[in-house]
Rosetta silent file (secondary structure, phi, psi, omega in degrees, C-alpha in Angstrom):
SEQUENCE: XXXXXXXXXXXXXXXXXXXXXXXXXXXXXXXXXXXXXXXXXXXXXXXXXXXXXXXXXXXXXXXXXXXXXXXXXXXXXXXXXXX
SCORE:     score description
SCORE:     0.000 S_00000001
   1 L     0.000  130.845 -178.039  -12.765    7.556    1.963 S_00000001
   2 L   -82.120  -42.296 -170.733  -10.907    8.005   -1.340 S_00000001
   3 L  -103.367 -127.525  179.500   -8.254    5.332   -1.070 S_00000001
   4 E  -154.390  170.102  175.093   -7.996    2.295    1.166 S_00000001
   5 E  -134.650  137.333 -179.546   -6.639    0.904    4.394 S_00000001
   6 E  -123.001  123.486  176.352   -5.096   -2.528    4.906 S_00000001
   7 E  -122.887   99.177  179.667   -4.878   -4.219    8.296 S_00000001
   8 L    65.520 -128.410  179.870   -3.321   -7.659    7.865 S_00000001
   9 L   -82.897   -2.517 -178.372   -5.530   -9.653    5.536 S_00000001
  10 E  -100.756  133.227  176.273   -8.411   -7.079    5.730 S_00000001
  11 E  -122.049  132.568  175.140   -8.755   -4.357    3.141 S_00000001
  12 E  -118.373  118.184 -177.637  -11.158   -1.462    3.421 S_00000001
  13 E  -132.154  149.326  177.124  -11.573    0.535    0.225 S_00000001
  14 L   -92.211  -18.187 -176.942  -13.778    3.346   -0.925 S_00000001
  15 L  -144.974  128.245 -175.964  -13.252    2.526   -4.556 S_00000001
  16 H   -58.640  -19.852 -179.958  -12.562   -0.934   -6.065 S_00000001
  17 H   -67.475  -13.355  176.866   -9.792    0.535   -8.244 S_00000001
  18 H   -92.472   -2.897 -178.689   -7.593    0.617   -5.172 S_00000001
  19 H   -58.867  -45.235 -179.675   -7.873   -3.112   -4.400 S_00000001
  20 H   -56.709  -49.465  178.168   -4.835   -4.101   -6.474 S_00000001
  21 H   -63.211  -46.045 -177.581   -2.576   -1.678   -4.617 S_00000001
  22 H   -63.024  -33.121  175.449   -3.995   -2.545   -1.195 S_00000001
  23 H   -61.012  -33.610  175.100   -3.214   -6.218   -1.845 S_00000001
  24 H   -62.036  -36.181  173.540    0.401   -5.185   -2.028 S_00000001
  25 H   -64.558  -33.009  177.302    0.036   -3.893    1.565 S_00000001
  26 H   -66.711  -35.288  178.013   -1.293   -7.283    2.636 S_00000001
  27 H   -67.212  -41.880  175.445    1.978   -8.837    1.286 S_00000001
  28 H   -53.256  -47.888 -175.135    3.975   -6.207    3.302 S_00000001
  29 H   -61.599  -40.655  175.311    1.949   -7.258    6.371 S_00000001
  30 H   -62.594  -36.991 -179.169    2.826  -10.924    5.829 S_00000001
  31 H   -69.342  -49.915 -172.174    6.524  -10.054    5.499 S_00000001
  32 H   -91.003  -12.929  179.950    6.719   -7.710    8.481 S_00000001
  33 H    59.009 -133.552 -178.975    4.196   -9.323   10.829 S_00000001
  34 H   -62.690  -19.640  177.264    3.487   -7.232   13.903 S_00000001
  35 H   -73.252  -18.720 -177.385    5.958   -4.579   12.745 S_00000001
  36 H   -47.541  -48.674 -178.990    3.693   -3.757    9.805 S_00000001
  37 H   -63.729  -33.511 -179.406    1.661   -1.084   11.572 S_00000001
  38 H   -77.395  -50.196 -173.301    4.853    0.660   12.780 S_00000001
  39 H   -80.781  -33.458 -175.795    6.952    0.287    9.684 S_00000001
  40 H  -113.325  -55.242 -175.964    4.259    0.681    6.985 S_00000001
  41 H   -55.275  -53.782 -176.332    0.924    1.711    8.529 S_00000001
  42 H   -66.638  -44.722  178.575    2.035    4.797   10.424 S_00000001
  43 H   -66.513  -32.899 -177.732    4.270    6.294    7.677 S_00000001
  44 H   -69.080  -39.875  178.625    1.565    5.588    5.087 S_00000001
  45 H   -61.783  -45.206  178.690   -1.165    7.288    7.168 S_00000001
  46 H   -62.414  -45.656  177.086    1.068   10.303    7.694 S_00000001
  47 H   -61.679  -42.853  178.727    1.996   10.514    4.018 S_00000001
  48 H   -59.042  -39.964 -179.097   -1.653   10.191    3.029 S_00000001
  49 H   -70.417  -39.141 -170.107   -2.609   13.059    5.409 S_00000001
  50 H   -99.630  -11.918 -172.020    0.195   15.349    4.259 S_00000001
  51 H   -48.676  -58.174 -178.065    0.610   14.343    0.574 S_00000001
  52 H   -50.963  -42.144 -167.476   -1.699   16.970   -0.899 S_00000001
  53 H   -98.819  -23.406 -172.459   -0.305   19.851    1.110 S_00000001
  54 H  -116.410  -41.103 -173.481    3.441   19.030    1.494 S_00000001
  55 L   -68.558  140.308  172.388    4.727   16.715   -1.330 S_00000001
  56 L   -89.442  -21.861  174.722    6.162   18.270   -4.347 S_00000001
  57 L   -83.886  120.976 -173.783    5.757   15.035   -6.259 S_00000001
  58 L   -77.989  -15.900  176.962    2.138   14.847   -7.411 S_00000001
  59 L   -76.725  113.468 -176.772    2.294   11.060   -7.771 S_00000001
  60 H   -62.292  -30.123  179.400    0.983    9.642   -4.557 S_00000001
  61 H   -78.942    7.935  176.340    2.866    6.363   -5.165 S_00000001
  62 H   -67.021  -31.139 -171.637    6.199    7.981   -5.019 S_00000001
  63 L   -67.926  140.876 -172.620    6.456    7.351   -1.271 S_00000001
  64 H   -53.652  -42.055  178.282    8.471    4.241   -0.380 S_00000001
  65 H   -59.131  -42.401 -178.311    5.669    2.356    1.366 S_00000001
  66 H   -77.268  -36.428  178.166    3.371    2.759   -1.570 S_00000001
  67 H   -67.041  -40.549  175.074    5.985    2.080   -4.189 S_00000001
  68 H   -58.664  -47.652 -178.228    7.006   -1.124   -2.328 S_00000001
  69 H   -56.753  -45.711 -179.356    3.402   -2.243   -2.097 S_00000001
  70 H   -66.088  -38.080  178.782    2.970   -1.727   -5.872 S_00000001
  71 H   -66.399  -42.332  179.033    6.245   -3.639   -6.654 S_00000001
  72 H   -59.406  -51.382 -175.480    5.211   -6.509   -4.407 S_00000001
  73 H   -68.532  -37.088  177.335    1.778   -6.985   -5.920 S_00000001
  74 H   -58.918  -47.340 -177.839    3.226   -6.625   -9.521 S_00000001
  75 H   -64.433  -40.876 -179.056    5.758   -9.379   -8.752 S_00000001
  76 H   -60.586  -51.545 -178.413    3.086  -11.560   -7.137 S_00000001
  77 H   -66.514  -33.628  174.772    0.787  -11.362  -10.155 S_00000001
  78 H   -64.013  -39.490 -179.384    3.639  -11.867  -12.571 S_00000001
  79 H   -67.886  -40.893 -179.190    4.677  -15.023  -10.755 S_00000001
  80 H   -63.249  -34.161  177.658    1.024  -16.292  -10.845 S_00000001
  81 H   -66.705  -37.480 -175.442    0.915  -15.723  -14.657 S_00000001
  82 H   -74.980  -28.268 -177.277    4.163  -17.674  -15.035 S_00000001
  83 L   -75.703    0.000    0.000    2.938  -20.665  -12.946 S_00000001
């Protein structure tokens, strides 16, 4: 597996460099609760499967679920640095 998968507080990654981003998905999971799999998980899996073949944007993180995860984790770490 090249990237990672997040299910609640559990992160499965193939490469440690994806841990930071996947932590953003854990924050999404906390926000959305049981809706996480439907609202984030399913679209993310579909995007991951189709990205290489369908997306014109080469940046994987352009997709809203991925962009939101990155924004959440960036804000979380920024807040930790300020505290």
